[in-house]
C-alpha positions in Angstrom: -63.7 0.7 -30.2 -64.4 3.8 -30.9 -65.6 5.3 -27.8 -67.3 8.3 -29.7 -70.4 7.5 -30.1 -70.8 5.3 -27.0 -74.2 6.9 -25.4 -74.1 4.6 -22.1 -72.4 5.4 -18.7 -71.4 2.7 -16.3 -74.5 4.4 -14.1 -76.9 3.7 -16.4 -76.7 -0.3 -15.6 -76.7 -0.1 -11.9 -80.0 -1.9 -11.0 -82.4 -1.5 -7.9 -80.5 -2.1 -5.0 -82.9 -3.2 -2.3 -81.5 -6.8 -1.6 -78.8 -4.8 -0.5 -78.7 -3.0 2.9 -76.5 0.5 2.5 -74.1 0.9 5.5 -72.1 4.2 5.7 -68.6 4.0 6.9 -69.1 5.6 10.5 -71.4 2.7 11.0 -69.5 -0.1 9.6 -66.5 0.3 11.6 -68.5 -0.2 14.4 -69.2 -3.5 13.7 -65.9 -5.3 14.4 -66.4 -7.8 17.3 -62.5 -9.1 18.0 -59.7 -8.1 15.8 -57.3 -5.6 17.4 -54.2 -6.4 15.4 -51.7 -3.8 15.1 -50.6 -2.9 11.7 -46.5 -1.4 11.4 -45.7 0.8 8.1 -43.8 -1.6 6.7 -47.2 -4.3 6.8 -49.2 -1.2 4.9 -46.0 -1.2 2.3 -46.1 -4.8 1.6 -50.1 -5.1 1.4 -50.8 -1.8 -0.8 -50.1 -1.2 -5.0 -49.2 1.4 -6.7 -50.5 4.7 -6.2 -53.2 3.0 -4.2 -53.2 4.7 -0.5 -53.6 2.4 2.4 -53.7 3.1 6.4 -54.5 1.1 9.5 -57.7 3.1 9.7 -58.8 2.0 6.6 -57.8 -2.2 7.7 -59.6 -1.2 11.0 -62.5 0.5 10.0 -63.2 -1.1 6.9 -61.7 -4.8 6.6 -61.6 -6.0 10.7 -65.9 -5.7 10.5 -65.5 -7.4 6.9 -63.4 -10.7 7.9 -65.7 -10.6 11.5 -68.6 -10.9 8.7 -66.8 -13.4 6.8 -65.6 -15.5 9.7 -69.5 -15.9 10.6 -70.3 -17.5 7.1 -67.0 -19.5 7.3 -67.9 -21.1 10.8 -71.4 -21.5 9.4 -70.1 -23.3 6.1 -67.7 -25.8 8.5 -70.4 -26.3 10.7 -72.7 -27.8 7.8 -69.9 -29.7 7.0 -69.8 -31.4 10.1 -73.5 -32.2 10.1 -73.7 -33.3 6.7 -70.5 -35.5 7.6 -72.7 -37.1 10.7 -75.6 -37.2 7.8 -73.7 -39.4 5.3 -71.9 -41.4 8.0 -68.3 -40.0 6.2 -65.6 -37.9 7.8 -64.3 -36.3 4.8 -62.1 -32.9 5.1 -63.7 -29.6 5.0 -63.7 -27.9 1.8 -61.7 -24.6 1.2 -64.3 -21.8 1.3 -63.6 -19.4 -1.8 -64.0 -15.7 -1.7 -64.0 -13.9 -5.6 -63.3 -10.4 -5.4 -64.1 -8.6 -8.7 -64.0 -4.9 -10.2 -63.0 -2.6 -13.0 -59.3 -2.1 -13.8 -57.7 0.7 -11.3 -60.0 -0.1 -8.4 -58.2 -1.4 -6.2 -58.8 -5.2 -6.5 -55.5 -6.5 -5.1 -54.8 -4.2 -2.3 -58.5 -5.6 -1.2 -57.3 -9.0 -1.8 -54.1 -9.0 -0.5 -55.6 -6.7 2.8 -58.2 -9.5 2.8 -55.4 -12.4 3.2 -53.5 -11.0 5.9 -56.8 -9.9 8.5 -59.0 -13.3 7.6 -55.4 -15.1 8.4 -56.3 -13.2 12.2 -59.3 -14.9 12.7 -59.1 -16.6 15.9 -58.5 -20.2 14.2 -55.5 -18.7 12.5 -56.9 -20.4 8.8 -54.6 -20.8 5.9 -55.9 -17.9 3.2 -54.3 -18.6 -0.3 -54.8 -16.0 -2.6 -55.0 -16.6 -6.7 -55.5 -13.5 -9.3 -57.4 -15.0 -13.2 -54.4 -12.9 -14.5 -52.4 -16.1 -14.6 -55.4 -17.7 -16.7 -55.5 -15.0 -19.5 -54.3 -16.8 -23.2 -50.3 -16.2 -23.7 -49.6 -13.1 -25.6 -48.9 -15.6 -28.7 -52.2 -16.9 -28.6 -53.8 -13.8 -27.9 -52.4 -12.3 -31.1 -52.9 -15.6 -33.4 -56.6 -14.8 -32.8 -56.2 -10.6 -33.3 -58.0 -9.9 -29.7 -54.4 -8.6 -28.2 -56.1 -5.2 -27.8 -59.0 -6.6 -25.6 -57.0 -8.2 -23.3 -59.3 -8.6 -20.0 -62.2 -9.3 -21.5 -64.0 -12.6 -21.4 -62.5 -13.8 -24.7 -59.3 -13.3 -23.7 -59.4 -15.4 -20.2 -59.0 -19.7 -20.7 -62.2 -20.0 -18.5 -62.3 -24.0 -19.2 -58.8 -24.0 -17.2 -59.9 -21.8 -14.4 -63.0 -23.5 -13.5 -61.1 -26.7 -13.5 -58.6 -25.6 -10.9 -61.5 -24.3 -9.4 -63.6 -27.1 -9.9 -60.4 -29.8 -8.1 -60.1 -27.3 -5.1 -63.8 -28.2 -4.4 -63.1 -32.0 -4.9 -61.0 -31.7 -2.1 -58.0 -32.4 -5.0 -54.3 -31.5 -2.8 -51.5 -29.3 -4.5 -52.5 -28.0 -7.4 -50.5 -25.5 -9.5 -51.3 -22.4 -10.8 -50.8 -20.3 -13.7 -48.4 -17.0 -13.0 -49.2 -13.4 -15.1 -46.1 -11.1 -15.1 -47.4 -7.6 -15.3 -43.2 -6.6 -16.4 -43.8 -8.6 -19.6 -47.3 -8.5 -19.2 -47.6 -12.2 -20.4 -48.2 -15.7 -18.8 -45.3 -17.3 -17.1 -43.8 -20.3 -18.9 -45.1 -23.6 -16.7 -42.1 -23.7 -14.6 -43.2 -20.9 -12.7 -45.6 -21.6 -11.0 -48.3 -21.1 -7.6 -48.6 -23.7 -5.4 -51.9 -24.2 -3.5 -52.0 -26.8 -1.2 -54.9 -27.5 1.1 -56.0 -23.7 1.8 -58.9 -23.2 5.0 -60.2 -20.1 2.6 -59.0 -18.9 -1.2 -59.5 -15.7 -2.5 -59.9 -15.8 -6.1 -59.0 -12.5 -7.4 -59.8 -10.8 -10.9 -61.9 -8.5 -12.7 -63.7 -11.5 -15.0 -64.9 -13.6 -11.8 -68.4 -12.5 -11.2 -69.5 -12.8 -15.1 -71.4 -15.3 -16.7 -70.7 -14.6 -20.5 -67.2 -16.1 -20.0 -67.0 -19.1 -22.1 -69.4 -20.3 -24.8 -72.4 -22.1 -23.7 -72.0 -26.1 -23.8 -75.1 -28.2 -25.1 -77.1 -29.3 -21.8 -75.5 -26.8 -19.2 -73.0 -24.6 -18.8 -70.5 -23.7 -15.6 -69.1 -20.2 -14.4 -66.4 -19.4 -12.2 -68.6 -18.0 -10.0 -70.2 -21.1 -8.9 -67.2 -21.9 -6.9 -67.4 -19.3 -4.5 -69.0 -19.2 -0.9 -69.0 -15.5 -0.7 -68.4 -12.5 -3.7 -67.3 -8.8 -3.4 -67.0 -6.6 -5.2 -65.1 -3.4 -5.6 -66.8 -0.5 -6.9 -65.9 3.2 -7.7 -67.0 5.8 -10.1 -65.9 6.1 -13.6 -64.5 9.5 -12.9 -62.7 7.9 -10.4 -61.0 5.0 -12.1 -60.1 7.2 -15.2 -58.6 9.3 -12.7 -56.3 6.5 -11.3 -55.6 4.8 -13.8 -54.2 7.7 -15.7 -51.8 8.4 -12.4 -50.8 4.7 -12.1 -50.1 4.9 -15.9 -47.6 8.0 -15.1 -46.4 6.9 -12.6 -45.3 3.1 -14.2 -43.9 5.4 -16.9 -41.7 6.5 -14.4 -40.7 3.6 -13.2 -41.4 0.3 -14.1 -41.2 1.1 -18.5 -38.2 2.7 -17.8 -36.7 -1.1 -17.8 -36.0 -2.6 -21.2 -37.5 -5.5 -20.6 -40.7 -3.9 -19.9 -43.3 -4.5 -22.5 -44.9 -1.2 -22.0 -40.5 0.2 -22.7 -42.0 1.7 -25.6 -43.4 4.6 -23.4 -41.0 5.1 -21.4 -39.9 8.5 -23.3 -43.3 10.2 -23.2 -43.1 13.5 -21.4 -46.1 13.9 -19.0 -48.7 15.4 -21.3 -48.3 12.2 -23.7 -48.5 10.2 -21.2 -52.0 11.1 -19.8 -53.4 11.6 -23.3 -52.0 7.5 -23.5 -53.2 6.3 -20.8 -56.9 8.0 -22.1 -56.7 6.5 -25.2 -56.2 3.0 -23.6 -58.6 3.7 -21.0 -61.4 4.9 -23.8 -60.4 2.0 -26.2 -60.4 -1.0 -23.7 -61.1 -0.6 -20.6 -64.3 1.4 -20.6 -65.7 -0.7 -22.6 -65.2 -3.2 -20.8 -65.9 -1.8 -17.5 -69.8 -1.3 -19.1 -70.0 -4.2 -21.3 -68.6 -7.0 -19.0 -67.8 -5.7 -15.3 -70.0 -3.4 -14.1 -73.7 -5.5 -14.9 -72.1 -7.9 -12.5 -71.8 -6.1 -9.2 -75.0 -6.8 -7.8 -74.0 -10.7 -8.1 -71.6 -10.0 -5.8 -72.7 -10.7 -1.6 -70.9 -7.5 -0.8 -69.6 -4.3 -2.6 -67.1 -2.0 -1.1 -67.9 1.6 -2.4 -64.9 3.5 -3.0 -64.8 7.8 -2.7 -62.6 9.9 -4.4 -59.3 9.4 -2.2 -59.1 5.6 -2.5 -61.1 4.7 1.0 -64.0 3.0 1.7 -67.1 5.2 2.2 -70.2 2.5 1.6 -70.5 -0.8 2.3 -73.6 -2.7 0.8 -74.3 -6.0 2.2 -77.3 -8.5 0.6 -79.5 -9.1 2.7 -79.7 -12.9 4.1 
C-alpha cells in the first residue's frame, strides 16, 4: 500500500476516553496489595523480548498491581461459577478465565504476556496459567501466497479466525487437552501439525496477538457472527505512540539483521548483508507499507474495546494505566 497519500495518523482515531479512569504510574504502583516476589536477572532475561528493556521495578510497579486487580476479577468469576452451579444444582468444574492482550507490532505484547503469565502464577492460590499467541493461527505461507496476501500477514484476512474461535470455544466448553498450532519466527511460517502446543485445563489462559480485539476478523455469516474477543473475560491493550513504535521496530529489525537474519535458515536471510543505513531504510519501508496501515485501520481502533490500557513511554516502560470504569 502506498502511504504517501495517507492523511490519517493513529492519534486521530482515538475516541473520548470517558469510560476509563486514568492512573499515573506513581499512583498505580501503590495499588499492589500482596505480591512481594523478587525477580532475579535470570528471570528478567527469560521474560523480555529482543530490544524490550525489562527490570524488577517495572514488574513491581506495573504488573504486581495488575495481577492484584486481575485476581479480584478472577475471584469474582469463580464465585459466580459456584453460585450458578448451586442454582442449576450441578457440580461442573470452573472454566478457564481468559485474558486477551492486543497491541501493535513492536509494542511489547509478548513481554507483557510472559510477565503477566509469571506474576499471575504467583497469586495466593498458585493458578495454572497458560499462554497462547495468535501467530500460530496465521494461515501457512503457501496459503497466503495462493491468495496473494503474503504482504498482508498480520492483517485480519491472514488469520484462520474460524480455527482460533473453535479453539476458544472448546476452552470455554470445558474441554480438556487441546493442541494449538505454533509459529516459527525464524522460518516466518506456521510449524507442521506434529509440532504443537498442548493446553491442558489451565485456570487462566492468556491469548496474545495484534488481532484479538478486532471485530472484522471474519466475514459476517447469515444470522450471527462470533468474534475472538467474545471469549475474553478481561482484555488488555498495550499502547505507544507511532513515533516510538517505528523507532522500536527499526531497532529490532537492525538487531535481528545482525543476529537471527545471519542464519541461512532464516526467512529474512536476504537482509543479512545490508549495512546499517540499508537496514533502517528497509525497516521503514516495511513499516510504512505493512505495519502502519494495519495499525491505523485494524489495530488502533480496537484500543477502547479493552478493559485496561497500558500506555508506554519512549523507553518502553509503562507511564500510565487506563482502567474501564465499573
